MOPAC internal coordinates of N, CA, C and O (Angstrom, degrees):
PM7 1SCF
backbone

  N    0.0000 0     0.00 0     0.00 0    0    0    0
  C    1.4328 1     0.00 0     0.00 0    1    0    0
  C    1.5463 1   109.73 1     0.00 0    2    1    0
  O    1.2310 1   118.72 1   171.20 1    3    2    1
  N    1.3216 1   120.04 1    -8.80 1    3    2    1
  C    1.4286 1   121.31 1  -178.92 1    5    3    2
  C    1.5098 1   113.68 1   -64.46 1    6    5    3
  O    1.2310 1   119.05 1   164.77 1    7    6    5
  N    1.3169 1   119.42 1   -15.23 1    7    6    5
  C    1.4701 1   121.70 1   176.47 1    9    7    6
  C    1.5454 1   110.50 1   -71.42 1   10    9    7
  O    1.2310 1   118.31 1   164.54 1   11   10    9
  N    1.2811 1   120.83 1   -15.46 1   11   10    9
  C    1.4330 1   126.53 1  -173.78 1   13   11   10
  C    1.5270 1   114.18 1  -102.28 1   14   13   11
  O    1.2310 1   120.95 1  -156.80 1   15   14   13
  N    1.3513 1   115.80 1    23.20 1   15   14   13
  C    1.4866 1   116.81 1   177.94 1   17   15   14
  C    1.5302 1   105.38 1   -80.41 1   18   17   15
  O    1.2310 1   121.24 1   -15.95 1   19   18   17
  N    1.3378 1   115.24 1   164.05 1   19   18   17
  C    1.4389 1   119.99 1  -176.57 1   21   19   18
  C    1.5495 1   111.94 1   -62.90 1   22   21   19
  O    1.2310 1   121.69 1   145.26 1   23   22   21
  N    1.3928 1   114.36 1   -34.74 1   23   22   21
  C    1.4550 1   121.18 1  -176.30 1   25   23   22
  C    1.5161 1   110.32 1   -60.03 1   26   25   23
  O    1.2310 1   117.47 1   155.69 1   27   26   25
  N    1.3126 1   122.42 1   -24.31 1   27   26   25
  C    1.4882 1   121.10 1  -178.94 1   29   27   26
  C    1.5264 1   111.27 1  -107.94 1   30   29   27
  O    1.2310 1   119.52 1  -170.75 1   31   30   29
  N    1.2933 1   118.52 1     9.25 1   31   30   29
  C    1.5081 1   122.86 1  -173.88 1   33   31   30
  C    1.5381 1   105.69 1   -90.51 1   34   33   31
  O    1.2310 1   120.67 1   -41.05 1   35   34   33
  N    1.3700 1   116.33 1   138.95 1   35   34   33
  C    1.4226 1   120.44 1   177.52 1   37   35   34
  C    1.4854 1   114.37 1   -72.77 1   38   37   35
  O    1.2310 1   119.88 1   166.71 1   39   38   37
  N    1.3725 1   117.83 1   -13.29 1   39   38   37
  C    1.4382 1   121.33 1   177.29 1   41   39   38
  C    1.5382 1   115.61 1   -93.62 1   42   41   39
  O    1.2310 1   121.59 1   179.67 1   43   42   41
  N    1.3840 1   114.56 1    -0.33 1   43   42   41
  C    1.5081 1   118.28 1  -175.84 1   45   43   42
  C    1.5219 1   107.98 1   -92.77 1   46   45   43
  O    1.2310 1   120.89 1   -45.18 1   47   46   45
  N    1.3356 1   115.90 1   134.82 1   47   46   45
  C    1.4431 1   123.13 1   176.51 1   49   47   46
  C    1.5195 1   106.12 1  -111.64 1   50   49   47
  O    1.2310 1   120.82 1   -78.26 1   51   50   49
  N    1.3191 1   116.03 1   101.74 1   51   50   49
  C    1.4664 1   122.70 1  -173.61 1   53   51   50
  C    1.4939 1   113.59 1   -67.41 1   54   53   51
  O    1.2310 1   119.57 1   155.18 1   55   54   53
  N    1.3513 1   118.43 1   -24.82 1   55   54   53
  C    1.4765 1   120.90 1   179.36 1   57   55   54
  C    1.5218 1   109.82 1   -69.43 1   58   57   55
  O    1.2310 1   120.82 1   143.22 1   59   58   57
  N    1.3369 1   116.04 1   -36.78 1   59   58   57
  C    1.5004 1   119.33 1  -177.59 1   61   59   58
  C    1.5410 1   111.59 1  -103.83 1   62   61   59
  O    1.2310 1   119.19 1   179.56 1   63   62   61
  N    1.3375 1   119.15 1    -0.44 1   63   62   61
  C    1.4657 1   124.69 1  -174.37 1   65   63   62
  C    1.5228 1   107.27 1    51.19 1   66   65   63
  O    1.2310 1   120.38 1  -128.96 1   67   66   65
  N    1.3183 1   116.87 1    51.04 1   67   66   65
  C    1.4833 1   125.83 1  -170.20 1   69   67   66
  C    1.5349 1   112.03 1  -125.08 1   70   69   67
  O    1.2310 1   120.31 1   -42.40 1   71   70   69
  N    1.3004 1   117.01 1   137.60 1   71   70   69
  C    1.4174 1   122.73 1   174.21 1   73   71   70
  C    1.5073 1   109.35 1  -100.58 1   74   73   71
  O    1.2310 1   118.71 1   -66.68 1   75   74   73
  N    1.3391 1   120.06 1   113.32 1   75   74   73
  C    1.4275 1   122.77 1  -178.55 1   77   75   74
  C    1.5146 1   111.21 1   -68.86 1   78   77   75
  O    1.2310 1   119.52 1   149.74 1   79   78   77
  N    1.3376 1   118.53 1   -30.26 1   79   78   77
  C    1.5239 1   121.87 1  -178.24 1   81   79   78
  C    1.4941 1   111.61 1   -71.56 1   82   81   79
  O    1.2310 1   120.26 1   141.21 1   83   82   81
  N    1.3013 1   117.11 1   -38.79 1   83   82   81
  C    1.4336 1   122.64 1  -176.63 1   85   83   82
  C    1.5357 1   114.52 1  -100.31 1   86   85   83
  O    1.2310 1   120.86 1   161.85 1   87   86   85
  N    1.3680 1   115.95 1   -18.15 1   87   86   85
  C    1.4502 1   119.63 1  -177.86 1   89   87   86
  C    1.5005 1   114.15 1    71.81 1   90   89   87
  O    1.2310 1   119.99 1  -146.99 1   91   90   89
  N    1.2996 1   117.62 1    33.01 1   91   90   89
  C    1.4572 1   122.20 1  -175.68 1   93   91   90
  C    1.5518 1   110.22 1  -116.04 1   94   93   91
  O    1.2310 1   120.68 1   -42.03 1   95   94   93
  N    1.2977 1   116.30 1   137.97 1   95   94   93
  C    1.4422 1   121.06 1   172.35 1   97   95   94
  C    1.5400 1   108.90 1   -98.45 1   98   97   95
  O    1.2310 1   120.30 1     0.00 1   99   98   97
  N    1.3028 1   117.04 1   180.00 1   99   98   97
  C    1.5060 1   124.28 1  -178.75 1  101   99   98
  C    1.5296 1   112.65 1    59.82 1  102  101   99
  O    1.2310 1   120.33 1  -143.89 1  103  102  101
  N    1.3158 1   116.98 1    36.11 1  103  102  101
  C    1.4632 1   125.83 1   167.83 1  105  103  102
  C    1.4793 1   108.69 1  -104.94 1  106  105  103
  O    1.2310 1   118.69 1   -46.26 1  107  106  105
  N    1.3059 1   120.11 1   133.74 1  107  106  105
  C    1.3971 1   124.81 1  -175.49 1  109  107  106
  C    1.5022 1   111.62 1  -115.57 1  110  109  107
  O    1.2310 1   120.04 1   -16.57 1  111  110  109
  N    1.3283 1   117.53 1   163.43 1  111  110  109
  C    1.4635 1   125.04 1  -172.60 1  113  111  110
  C    1.5676 1   113.29 1   -49.69 1  114  113  111
  O    1.2310 1   121.51 1   143.00 1  115  114  113
  N    1.3226 1   114.72 1   -37.00 1  115  114  113
  C    1.4926 1   120.15 1  -172.64 1  117  115  114
  C    1.5393 1   109.25 1   -88.16 1  118  117  115
  O    1.2310 1   118.82 1   172.75 1  119  118  117
  N    1.3976 1   119.85 1    -7.25 1  119  118  117
  C    1.4812 1   119.82 1  -178.82 1  121  119  118
  C    1.5195 1   106.04 1   -72.60 1  122  121  119
  O    1.2310 1   123.34 1   -23.41 1  123  122  121
  N    1.3442 1   111.20 1   156.59 1  123  122  121
  C    1.4630 1   119.79 1   176.48 1  125  123  122
  C    1.4966 1   109.08 1  -109.52 1  126  125  123
  O    1.2310 1   122.64 1   -20.28 1  127  126  125
  N    1.3135 1   112.55 1   159.72 1  127  126  125
  C    1.5111 1   117.19 1   176.54 1  129  127  126
  C    1.4870 1   109.47 1   -82.60 1  130  129  127
  O    1.2310 1   119.72 1   -62.39 1  131  130  129
  N    1.3309 1   118.15 1   117.61 1  131  130  129
  C    1.4211 1   118.91 1  -179.23 1  133  131  130
  C    1.5083 1   113.04 1   -79.76 1  134  133  131
  O    1.2310 1   120.49 1   173.78 1  135  134  133
  N    1.3698 1   116.66 1    -6.22 1  135  134  133
  C    1.4454 1   122.83 1   175.93 1  137  135  134
  C    1.4806 1   112.51 1   -84.87 1  138  137  135
  O    1.2310 1   119.31 1   167.92 1  139  138  137
  N    1.3645 1   118.93 1   -12.08 1  139  138  137
  C    1.4080 1   121.81 1  -178.05 1  141  139  138
  C    1.5317 1   111.60 1   -89.67 1  142  141  139
  O    1.2310 1   120.90 1   -39.56 1  143  142  141
  N    1.3198 1   115.89 1   140.44 1  143  142  141
  C    1.4768 1   119.10 1   175.84 1  145  143  142
  C    1.4932 1   108.43 1  -131.00 1  146  145  143
  O    1.2310 1   121.51 1   -33.59 1  147  146  145
  N    1.3005 1   114.72 1   146.41 1  147  146  145
  C    1.4643 1   122.79 1   176.46 1  149  147  146
  C    1.5033 1   107.43 1  -103.73 1  150  149  147
  O    1.2310 1   119.52 1   -52.31 1  151  150  149
  N    1.2952 1   118.52 1   127.69 1  151  150  149
  C    1.4678 1   122.22 1   178.99 1  153  151  150
  C    1.5149 1   110.11 1   -61.32 1  154  153  151
  O    1.2310 1   119.44 1   154.69 1  155  154  153
  N    1.2959 1   118.67 1   -25.31 1  155  154  153
  C    1.4932 1   120.44 1  -178.28 1  157  155  154
  C    1.5192 1   113.93 1   -87.17 1  158  157  155
  O    1.2310 1   120.56 1   171.90 1  159  158  157
  N    1.2989 1   116.53 1    -8.10 1  159  158  157
  C    1.4402 1   120.90 1   178.78 1  161  159  158
  C    1.5359 1   111.53 1  -115.11 1  162  161  159
  O    1.2310 1   121.21 1   -28.43 1  163  162  161
  N    1.3032 1   115.28 1   151.57 1  163  162  161
  C    1.4891 1   117.39 1   176.70 1  165  163  162
  C    1.5264 1   108.46 1   -76.14 1  166  165  163
  O    1.2310 1   121.56 1   -29.98 1  167  166  165
  N    1.3460 1   114.61 1   150.02 1  167  166  165
  C    1.4613 1   117.87 1   178.77 1  169  167  166
  C    1.4983 1   114.37 1   -71.46 1  170  169  167
  O    1.2310 1   121.31 1    -1.51 1  171  170  169
  N    1.2857 1   115.10 1   178.49 1  171  170  169
  C    1.4810 1   116.84 1   176.76 1  173  171  170
  C    1.5555 1   111.20 1   -71.86 1  174  173  171
  O    1.2310 1   121.29 1   -31.44 1  175  174  173
  N    1.2878 1   115.14 1   148.56 1  175  174  173
  C    1.4492 1   120.25 1   174.99 1  177  175  174
  C    1.5191 1   106.91 1   -78.61 1  178  177  175
  O    1.2310 1   120.71 1   -16.05 1  179  178  177
  N    1.3623 1   116.24 1   163.95 1  179  178  177
  C    1.4767 1   120.62 1   177.38 1  181  179  178
  C    1.5240 1   109.16 1   -60.27 1  182  181  179
  O    1.2310 1   119.91 1   143.76 1  183  182  181
  N    1.3179 1   117.79 1   -36.24 1  183  182  181
  C    1.4735 1   121.74 1  -178.80 1  185  183  182
  C    1.5609 1   108.92 1   -65.61 1  186  185  183
  O    1.2310 1   119.90 1   135.12 1  187  186  185
  N    1.3232 1   117.80 1   -44.88 1  187  186  185
  C    1.4612 1   121.38 1   178.60 1  189  187  186
  C    1.5392 1   109.69 1   -63.45 1  190  189  187
  O    1.2310 1   119.01 1   139.37 1  191  190  189
  N    1.2833 1   119.50 1   -40.63 1  191  190  189
  C    1.4079 1   122.80 1   178.09 1  193  191  190
  C    1.5150 1   112.46 1   -62.50 1  194  193  191
  O    1.2310 1   119.98 1   138.33 1  195  194  193
  N    1.3839 1   117.64 1   -41.67 1  195  194  193
  C    1.4276 1   122.03 1   179.18 1  197  195  194
  C    1.4972 1   110.60 1   -68.60 1  198  197  195
  O    1.2310 1   120.07 1   145.63 1  199  198  197
  N    1.2968 1   117.47 1   -34.37 1  199  198  197
  C    1.5336 1   121.80 1   178.00 1  201  199  198
  C    1.5410 1   109.23 1   -64.06 1  202  201  199
  O    1.2310 1   120.81 1   137.82 1  203  202  201
  N    1.3165 1   116.06 1   -42.18 1  203  202  201
  C    1.4830 1   121.34 1  -176.85 1  205  203  202
  C    1.5502 1   108.25 1   -65.81 1  206  205  203
  O    1.2310 1   121.34 1   135.36 1  207  206  205
  N    1.2990 1   115.04 1   -44.64 1  207  206  205
  C    1.5632 1   121.20 1   179.00 1  209  207  206
  C    1.5454 1   106.97 1   -60.11 1  210  209  207
  O    1.2310 1   119.95 1   133.66 1  211  210  209
  N    1.3528 1   117.71 1   -46.34 1  211  210  209
  C    1.4390 1   119.50 1   179.32 1  213  211  210
  C    1.4945 1   113.44 1   -62.86 1  214  213  211
  O    1.2310 1   119.91 1   139.00 1  215  214  213
  N    1.3314 1   117.78 1   -41.00 1  215  214  213
  C    1.4680 1   121.66 1   178.78 1  217  215  214
  C    1.5060 1   110.20 1   -61.00 1  218  217  215
  O    1.2310 1   120.08 1   134.80 1  219  218  217
  N    1.3520 1   117.45 1   -45.20 1  219  218  217
  C    1.4741 1   121.50 1  -177.60 1  221  219  218
  C    1.5060 1   108.88 1   -66.82 1  222  221  219
  O    1.2310 1   118.37 1   139.55 1  223  222  221
  N    1.3142 1   120.71 1   -40.45 1  223  222  221
  C    1.4796 1   122.81 1   177.21 1  225  223  222
  C    1.5486 1   112.62 1   -61.59 1  226  225  223
  O    1.2310 1   123.31 1   138.29 1  227  226  225
  N    1.3287 1   111.26 1   -41.71 1  227  226  225
  C    1.5459 1   116.00 1   179.40 1  229  227  226
  C    1.4953 1   109.60 1   -66.42 1  230  229  227
  O    1.2310 1   118.95 1   143.88 1  231  230  229
  N    1.3775 1   119.61 1   -36.12 1  231  230  229
  C    1.4112 1   121.79 1  -179.96 1  233  231  230
  C    1.4972 1   110.11 1   -70.28 1  234  233  231
  O    1.2310 1   119.51 1   140.58 1  235  234  233
  N    1.3066 1   118.54 1   -39.42 1  235  234  233
  C    1.4995 1   123.59 1   177.82 1  237  235  234
  C    1.5111 1   110.37 1   -60.29 1  238  237  235
  O    1.2310 1   121.32 1   133.23 1  239  238  237
  N    1.3430 1   115.08 1   -46.77 1  239  238  237
  C    1.4702 1   120.25 1  -179.72 1  241  239  238
  C    1.5603 1   109.34 1   -64.06 1  242  241  239
  O    1.2310 1   119.66 1   139.37 1  243  242  241
  N    1.2848 1   118.25 1   -40.63 1  243  242  241
  C    1.4324 1   121.65 1  -179.31 1  245  243  242
  C    1.5456 1   110.12 1   -63.75 1  246  245  243
  O    1.2310 1   121.07 1   135.25 1  247  246  245
  N    1.3687 1   115.56 1   -44.75 1  247  246  245
  C    1.4702 1   120.12 1   178.72 1  249  247  246
  C    1.5083 1   112.17 1   -60.38 1  250  249  247
  O    1.2310 1   120.80 1   142.43 1  251  250  249
  N    1.3194 1   116.07 1   -37.57 1  251  250  249
  C    1.4764 1   122.29 1   178.21 1  253  251  250
  C    1.5479 1   112.47 1   -72.12 1  254  253  251
  O    1.2310 1   120.66 1   164.89 1  255  254  253
  N    1.3389 1   116.34 1   -15.11 1  255  254  253
  C    1.4498 1   121.42 1   174.90 1  257  255  254
  C    1.5063 1   110.27 1    84.38 1  258  257  255
  O    1.2310 1   120.35 1  -157.23 1  259  258  257
  N    1.3103 1   116.94 1    22.77 1  259  258  257
  C    1.4747 1   119.07 1   176.55 1  261  259  258
  C    1.5153 1   111.56 1   -96.20 1  262  261  259
  O    1.2310 1   119.09 1   -16.02 1  263  262  261
  N    1.2435 1   119.34 1   163.98 1  263  262  261
  C    1.4260 1   125.79 1   176.21 1  265  263  262
  C    1.5168 1   108.32 1   -79.91 1  266  265  263
  O    1.2310 1   118.56 1   -39.53 1  267  266  265
  N    1.3307 1   120.34 1   140.47 1  267  266  265
  C    1.4298 1   123.18 1   171.92 1  269  267  266
  C    1.4692 1   108.71 1   -82.22 1  270  269  267
  O    1.2310 1   119.22 1   -53.39 1  271  270  269
  N    1.3187 1   119.10 1   126.61 1  271  270  269
  C    1.4314 1   121.92 1  -173.89 1  273  271  270
  C    1.4989 1   111.43 1   -91.63 1  274  273  271
  O    1.2310 1   120.10 1   180.00 1  275  274  273

């Protein structure tokens, strides 16, 4: 799955840390596309998806300079 990191994606703009396909900033070269699935691998569990959402929300709050409650 290492071929699907943002740094090797044609939609990734490294200067802006931006994904043109998803329209999201704050993505870095080592990030992976959570919209990509491999037919040979199992998908993410609901728990893993919830953890990713929580991590992104915590990062957004941190970038805004607010306290995580």
